[in-house]
C-alpha positions in Angstrom: 5.6 -8.4 18.2 8.8 -6.7 19.0 8.5 -3.0 18.7 12.1 -2.0 19.7 14.0 -3.7 16.9 13.1 -3.4 13.3 12.1 -6.7 11.6 13.3 -6.3 8.1 11.8 -7.9 5.2 12.7 -7.8 1.5 10.0 -6.1 -0.7 8.1 -8.6 -2.9 8.6 -6.1 -5.8 12.4 -6.3 -5.4 14.3 -7.7 -8.5 15.5 -11.1 -8.3 18.9 -10.2 -9.9 20.5 -8.9 -6.7 20.2 -5.4 -7.9 17.1 -3.3 -7.1 16.4 -4.5 -3.6 14.4 -2.6 -0.8 13.8 -3.8 2.6 10.9 -2.7 4.9 10.4 -2.8 8.5 6.8 -2.1 9.5 6.8 -3.3 13.1 7.7 0.0 14.6 4.6 1.9 16.1 4.0 5.1 13.8 7.2 4.5 11.7 7.8 2.5 8.6 11.6 2.1 7.9 13.0 1.6 4.3 16.6 0.9 3.3 18.6 -0.3 0.3 19.5 -4.0 0.7 22.9 -3.5 -1.0 23.9 -0.6 1.4 22.2 -1.4 4.7 24.5 1.1 6.5 23.9 3.8 4.0 20.8 5.3 5.7 17.2 4.5 6.5 14.1 6.4 5.4 11.6 6.8 8.3 8.0 7.4 7.0 4.7 7.6 8.8 2.4 4.8 7.9 0.0 7.0 5.8 2.9 8.3 3.7 4.1 4.7 3.2 0.7 3.6 2.1 0.5 6.5 -0.3 3.9 5.4 -1.8 2.8 1.8 -2.1 -0.5 2.8 -3.7 1.3 5.0 -6.3 3.9 2.3 -7.0 1.2 -0.2 -7.7 -0.4 2.4 -10.1 2.8 3.0 -12.0 4.0 -0.6 -12.1 7.6 -1.8 -12.7 10.2 0.7 -14.0 13.0 -0.2 -16.2 
């Protein structure tokens, strides 16, 4: 596993209409990166793995929005 270059993947929960798309890179030690697929140069969130897991758990509880 390469831990120097983020390996981006599209979230399985992203919409299929080209709209609400999120990409995640979780191959970086101690860091989970999140960005907007439509604006890849617009910034990246850096989360520790525990914070990311809390977000994912909450998102599963809430379910789809919209």
